[in-house]
C-alpha positions in Angstrom: 35.3 30.4 26.2 35.6 30.4 30.1 38.9 31.6 31.5 40.0 31.6 35.0 42.0 34.6 36.4 43.6 35.3 39.7 43.1 38.8 41.0 45.2 40.5 43.7 43.2 42.5 46.2 45.1 44.8 48.1 43.3 45.6 51.6 43.8 49.5 52.2 41.9 51.5 54.8 40.3 53.2 52.0 38.7 49.9 50.1 39.9 47.3 48.3 41.9 48.1 45.2 42.3 45.2 42.6 45.9 45.6 41.6 46.9 42.6 39.1 45.3 40.2 37.0 47.2 37.1 36.7 46.8 33.3 35.2 48.3 31.4 38.0 47.9 32.2 41.7 51.7 32.6 41.9 51.9 35.2 39.4 49.4 37.2 41.6 51.0 36.5 44.9 54.7 37.7 43.0 53.2 41.1 42.3 52.2 41.6 45.8 56.0 41.5 46.5 57.6 43.0 43.5 55.0 45.4 42.3 53.1 46.6 45.6 56.2 45.8 48.1 53.8 44.0 50.6 55.8 41.5 52.9 54.0 39.0 55.2 53.1 35.3 55.2 50.7 33.7 52.5 48.3 31.3 53.8 46.1 29.1 51.5 42.4 29.4 52.0 40.0 26.3 51.3 36.4 26.9 49.6 35.1 30.2 48.1 36.7 32.4 45.6 39.4 33.5 47.8 42.2 31.0 47.4 45.1 32.7 49.5 45.6 35.5 52.1 48.7 37.5 53.0 49.0 38.1 56.5 51.1 41.1 58.1 53.5 40.7 61.1 50.3 41.5 63.6 47.9 38.8 61.8 46.0 41.9 60.0 45.0 40.6 55.9 47.1 42.8 53.7 46.0 41.2 50.3 44.5 38.0 48.8 44.1 36.2 45.7 40.9 35.6 44.6 39.7 33.1 41.5 37.5 34.3 39.2 35.9 32.8 35.8 35.6 35.0 33.1 33.6 34.4 30.1 34.6 35.8 26.8 33.7 35.0 23.2 
């Protein structure tokens, strides 16, 4: 069985942290604000596994939501 998941990746100076796995893109975005206290503006991204990115006040990318397909059975 294949399932689509949305992964919140938080970008830090020390590397990328895969912070939250969700069944919807919206849930992953909400985790950025609620669980990780990140603020900024979300932009949708077309094509590729990255579906959205969170940009800070200076335009720097703070986090992103990545769509992945997991197979289990």
